[in-house]
N, C-alpha and C positions, 0 to 999 in steps of 0.2 A: 272593519266593523262587522261585516256580514259573517266573517269567520267566528268572531266572538259570540254572536247570536247563535250560530250553529253549535258551538261548544256548550252553550247553556241548554239548548233544546235537546241535543242528542241523548243525554242520560234519561230524559223523560220519554223518549220515543223508542229507543233501542234497548234491548235486553242485554244483560252481561254474559249470558250463556245460552246455548241451544235449549237446554232444559227449561230455563226461565221463559224463553220466547215461546216454546211449545205449550207450556202451562198457560200462558196468557191467551194463546190462540184457542186452546181447548176450552178455556173459560167462556169465551164468546161464541164458540161453535161446539157445544157439547155432543152433538150428534155426528161430528166429523168421523169419517171412516179412516182408520190408520192402515197404511201400507208399509210394512217393515222393509228397510233397506238392508242389503247384505254387508255394506260397509259400516264401520264404526266411526264415531265422532272423534274429534281431537283429544278428548279426555277418555276415550274408550267406551263412551256411552252408545246405546242403541240409537239408530237414526230411523225416522219415519217420514213418509210423505202423508200428511193428513189432508184429506179432501173433504170439503164441505160445500153444500149447496145452499145458497142464500136466495130467498124469494119464494114465490108461490109454486110448489111442485106441480100444480095442475094448471098453471098459467099458460097462456097461448104462446106457442113457439112460432116464430115467423115463417118457418119452413114446414110446419106441420098443418095438415088440413084440419079445420075445426068441424065439429059435428053439429 
């Protein structure tokens, strides 16, 4: 029964391709910084590591001294 539930939810959670997954990520993190990879994807597409920061960039860091 759990497997059936997972089969129903999976298409809603996971993308069908790398390009689709990246598009979804960049839609919610438009200021993400792309780092191109030297390897190509299974379909020959360019691959990236997209890095995004969520939260207050001026927030207090637990290891940084506050002024």
